[in-house]
N, C-alpha and C positions, 0 to 999 in steps of 0.2 A: 250523570247526576249522582251527587253524594247521598249516602244513606241519611244524612242529617237534613236534607233539603225539605223534607215534608214536616219537619219539627218546627214548633214555635220558639220564639226567644222569650225567656223568662224576664219579667220586670218585677223586682221586689220593692214594694212601697207604692202608695198612691197619694203621697204628698206632692209638693211642687216639682221635685226632681223626677219622681216616678211618672207623673202626668206628662211632663216634658218629654221623657223618654218614650212613653206610649205614643204621643203625638208624632214625634220624629220618625218612629218606626212605621206608624200608619202612613205618613206622607211618602215614605219610600216603598209602600206596598208590601212591607215585611210582616208576617204573622207574629203575634206575640200573645203571651198569657201573663196576666198580672196577679200578684199575691199581695194581699193587704190584711193586716191583723184586725183593723177596725171594721166597722160595718159599712163604711162609705169612704169616699175620697176626702182629702183635706189634710192628712198627716197631723203634725203637731198643732196646726191651727184649729183643729177640732178640740176644743177644751175638754170635751167629755170622752175623747178617744183614750184607749187603754195605755198608750205610750206618750200622750200629750204632756208637754211641760210648760204650756203657756198658762198665764194667770189672768184674772178678770181685767186688769188694767193694761194688758199687753197691747202695744201698737207697734207698727213698723218703726224702725229707727232710720230707714231710708225712705225717701218720698215715693209717692204713688207712681209718678211718671218715669222714675229711674229704676223701678223695681218690676213693673208689670211685664207680661209677655207682649212682644211687639204686635203679634197677630190678634191678640185678644185684650184690648185696653180695658181698664176698669171703667165701669159705667159712669156717666156724668153724675156729678153730685157726690162722688166718693171723696172723702176728706184727703188732704195732702198726706196725712200719716194715718192710714186706715187701722182700725182695731181688728182683733182676731175674728170678730163676728163678720165684719166686712170681708175679710180675707177668706173665711170659710165659704161664704156665699160666692165669692169670686171663683174659687177653685171648682166649686160644684157647677157653676155656669160654664166653666171651661170644659169640664167633663161632659156636660150636657151638649154643648155646641158641637163637639167632635165625636160624640158617641163612644166615649172611652170606657164607660162603666161595664159594658157588656162583656168585655174580655177579662175582667178582674174576678178573682175568687176572694170574696170578702169573708171576714171572720176566720182567716186562714193564716196560720203562723208557719213560716219557713224554719225548719229545725236543722237542715243539713243541705249543703250544696257541694257536689263532688264531681270531678271530671271522670268521664268514662269513655273508653275506646279512643282510637286515634293516637296522635302524638301531642303531648303538652306543648312542645316547643313552637308549633305553628310556623315552621320555617317557610312553608310554601303557601301560606294562607290558611292551612289547618282546617279545611272544611270537613274532615272526618271526625274532628273532636266534638264530643257531645257532653252534656252536663245533666246530672241527675239531681233533681230538686225533691227533697223529702219535706212534706208539709202536713200539719195537723189542721183539719177543717173544723167548722163550727160544731159539727156533731161528734167531734173527738176522733174521727176516723183518720188514719194516716194514708196519704197518697204518695206515690213515687212516680215522678213524671220526667221523661227525658226531654231536653231542650237543645236547640242548636247553639245557644249562647245564653249568658246570664248577665243582666245589668242590675247591679246592687244600687238601689236608690232609696234607702230607708232613712236618710237624713243623718245629721251630725249632732242633734241636740236632744237625744232621748235617754242617754245613759249618763246619769249624774256622776261627777267626780266628787267623791266624799272623802276628803283627807281625814286621817286619824289624828285628832288633836290630843296632845298629851294631857293627862290629868282626868278628873272626873267632874261631871256637871250634874247638878241636882234637877235642873229645869229641863225644858224641851229643846232638842236640837233637830232642826229640819233643814233640808236642802231646798233651794228654789224650785226644784222639780216637784216638790211636795206642796208647794205654796199655790193656792188658788185665789183666796179672797182675803182682803186686809182685816176683816172682822176677827180672824183668828189671833190678831195681835192686840186686840182691844184691851186697854188697861195694863199691858205688860211692859216690862223693861226689856227692850229689844236690842240685841247686837247683831248687825249684819256684817259678815266676814267676807270681804271682797267687793271691790268697787267697779266691777264690770257693769255692762248696761242693765242686766237684770238686778244686780245688787242695788244700783242707784234707783231703779224703778221702785224697788221694795222699800227703800228708805223714804221715798216720796209718798208711797202709800201709808207707811207706818206713822208718819208724823201727824196724820189726821185721826189716828186711832190709838196709838200706843201711849203709855205713860211717859216713856223716855226712849230716845233712839240714838244709838251710836253706830258708827261705821268704822270698822277696822280695816286698815290698808297696809300692804307690804311695800308698795312702790308708788311713785307719782304717776299722774295721768294727764293726758291732754283732753280738754273738754270742748266739744263742738256743739253749738246751739242748733236747734232744728230750723231756725229762721235767721237769715242774714239779709239785711236791707228789705225786709218784708217778704222774702222768697225762701222756699226750702233751700237749706244750705247746699245740698248736693246737686241742685240744678244750676248753680253758678259754674262758670268755667267748663262748659260742656263741649267746647270746641277742641282744637288741637291741644293735646296734653302738654303741659309745661315740663321741662327737665326737672328731675326730682329735687335737686338742691334749690332751684329757684322757687318751685312750688312750696317747699317747706318754709323757706324764708318769707315769702309773701303771705302765705296762709297763717303762719305763726303770728305775724304782726296783726293781721286782721282779727284773729281769735282773741288776742289780748285786748283789742278794742271792745269786743263784745262780751267776753267772759272775765276779763281781768286776770289776775294771777291766782291760780288755785291754791298756792302755798299760803295765801292769806287766811284760808279756812282750815289750815292744819294739814293739808296734803304735803307729802315730801316733794322735792323737786324731781321731775321726771328724769329717769336715767337714759332716756332715748329722745330722739327728735320726733316731731310730729310725723305721723303716718308710718313710723317704724314699729308700731304696735297698734292694735285696733283702738281708735279713740273712743271716748265716752260721748255718746250723742244724747246729752241730757243737761240742760241748764237749770232745770228746776231744783236739782239736788244742791247746786250752789246757792240758789235762792233761799232754800230752807236752812242751809248751813249759815248763811249770812244773817238770817233772822233768829238764830239760836234754837231752831226746832230740832236740830240734830248736831252731833259732835263727832269729829274725826278722831279716831284713836290709832295707836300704832299697831303693828302686827301682834297676833296672839302668841304669847309664850306658853301658857298652859291654862286648862280649865281648872277651876278651884272651888268645888262645891256649889255655892249659890252665886258664884261670880267668875270672873276671868282676870288673869294676870297678863299684862301686856309687856312688850319688850323693854319699855322704859321703866319697868318696875311698878307701875301704877296698877291698882286693882279696882274693879267696879262690879257691882252686883247686877245680875240679869235674871229674867224669867225665861227668855227665849233667845236662842242663838240660831240665826239663819245663815246657812252656808251658801254664799253666792260664789261658788268655787268652780263653776263651769261644768263642762261635759267631756266625756271621752268617746272617741269613735267606737262603734259597737257593731261588729259583724260576727256574732257568736256562731253562726251557721257555717262559717268558712274557716278552713285551716289557714292560719296567717301566712304560711309559706306560699300559698297560691296568690297572695296579694303582694309578695315581695315586702313583707312587713317584719323587719328585725325587731326583737324584743326590746331593744334599747330606744327605739323610736316611738313617738306618739302617733305616727301616721304611716300608712303604707308608702312605698316609693313607686309611684305609678307614672307612666309617661303621660305628660300633660294633666296629671292628677286624675286620669281616667283609665288608661289601658294597662293591664297587668303585663309587665315585660317578660314574664316567665311562662305564662300559660296562654293558650289560645281561647278566645271566646268569653273572657271574663272582663267586665268593665265596672267602673264605679262612676255614677253621675251624682253630683251634689257635694262631693268631698272637696270643696274649695271655699275659701273665704277671702274676700277682698272688698274694700270700701267701694260701694257703688256698683258691684257686679250684677246685682239683681237676679231675677228669675230668667231674664233673657240670656244672661251669661251662662246659666245652667242649661237652658235650652240649647245653646250652641254646643255645650258638651254632648248633649243627646244627639244633636245633628252629626257630630263627629262619629259617634257610635253607629248611628243608622247608616251614614255614608260608608263606613268601613264594612258593615255587614252586607250592604248592597253590593259593594265592590267585590267582596268575596265571591259572590255569585256571577256578577256581570263583568268585572274587570279585575281578575285575580292578581295580575301583576301590580296594580295599584295597591291592592290590599297587602301584598307581600312587601311592598316598599314601606308601608306603615309598620308592619311587624318588624322589619329590620331596624327602623328608627327606634322603635320601642325597646328592642333588645340592647341597643348600643347606647348606654348611658352617657358616654362621652360626648354625644351629639345632642343631648337634650337641651332645649333652649333655656335661656335665662328668663325666669318669670318674675323677677323682682322689680323690674323697671328702674333699677338704679337705687332702690331703697335698701337700707341695711336693717333688716327685720330682726327683732329680738329673738334670741334662741330659746323661746319658751314652748312648752308643750302645746299651748293653745295657738301658737303661731306656726305649727308644723306643716299646715297645709294652706298657709296664707300666701297670696300672690298679689302682684300689682294688676289691677283690672285691665288697663290698656295693653300692657305687655302680654297678659294672658289671653285676652280675646283675640289679639292679632295672631298669636301662635296657633290657637285653635282654629280660627277661620282659615288660616293658610293651609293647615292640614286638611280641613274639609275640602278646600278648593283642589288640592292635589289628589284627593280621592274621587273627584268627579263632580264636586259641587254640592250645595246644600239641598236638602230635601224640599 
C-alpha cells in the first residue's frame, strides 16, 4: 500500500466542472476534498459569488438538452436557453441529489498547490507522489493538507482580460466582468469594445437604457441564431457528424438564409470560415443594428479625453467604455511549469486538455471550449481523471500506459476534427466536440471503463 492511499484527492472549484469531478470520483469510490471560495456550489452561475462574471440578462448560448449532464436532466419546464437563475438552481439540485456538498470546504481560497515526495515524472504510475494544498478558510486561518492528487476545476471565465488602450479617457471604463445590471448604462453614450457573445449581449441590454450605443470590432464574425426552423439551432444535425468542409459549406448557406450578410450592418468580412472561431450565438444584435439602435465602429486606435478615435480616423464621444475583451486562464496557486505552460502560450499544453504531461497527479477539468460540448463533455473529462486514479490503485499497468501517452507529445491525437482554427489566444484550448469526445472516451475505455 502506498503512503498516499489514505489521502483524499483535492478538487478545486464547485462550479459545473468541479461538481462533475466530484461526482466522477464519487462513482469510482475515490475519496475527495473540495475547495470553493464561495459559500455554496454554482461557480460563476451564482451572480452573487465572489468571482462570478455573469450579468442579470445572462443565459446559455447552447440549448438545455445539449448542455445538461446526462444523468441529471434539467427539470420539465426549463426554457430552451436557461438563465443564470435556472442554472444555479440546477447545479444546487445536482449537488443535493448526489450529496456532494458535505466534502467541500466553502469560503476557502486555495493559495498554493505544490508537489511533495515521490517522483514528478510518474513513470510507473507515480503512486508515491503527493500534493500539498495551502488554503485560507472563512475565519482567515491557513491550512496545509496533503492529497493524493489535485484536480483544478475553477473555470475559465473568472479572470478578465483587460487590454491597455492607448490614450486617456475621462469617462468610465469597465470590463464585462464588472457589469451586472443594464441600469448602470442609463442615459449614457456607450461604446462596447469586442463583439463576442458577452459584448453582443451587453449591446442588446444597452439599447433599452443608454442614450447611444456603438460596437467596436476588430474582425468579422459569423452569427448563429438561437432558433432555426423553430428549434434550437444546436439540436439540428445531432447524428453522425459531417466532414468539416461539407458542414461549413452547408451551414454557411443555411445561416445566410436566417441572418443575412453581417457586413450589411458594418461588420468586416470574416477572415475565417464558419466554425474556425467561436461563432456569435445572438441574432438580436443584428436586429438592433438593422433598426439603427446601435452602430458598428472600427477597432479602437486610442482613447481621447471624452471620446475615442477609431482606426478609420473617425472620433466619437462616450461616457462609458465596456471592454468585452474576454478572459484569461487563471491558476495563480500553481507554478506554470507544473502545467507545461510556456509563457508565450495562452493555455497549458495538457494531454487531452486534462493531464499534465510532466508531473504525476495533476489534472485540469473544464479547460476546453467547443461548440456544443456542454457539461456532459466536461463530465467525460472528469470520468477520465477518475478512471485513471482508480487504475493507479487497481490496474497500475493501465495507468502507466496513460502516463506514457501523456509524456509523448508526438502521439497526441488531433482534436481539430479537420477545422483550421484561428491562432488567437481565446482559441488556445478550443477543440472540435466530436473529435475531442471520441478521444476522451477511447482513453477512458482503455483505463477500464467509465465510472
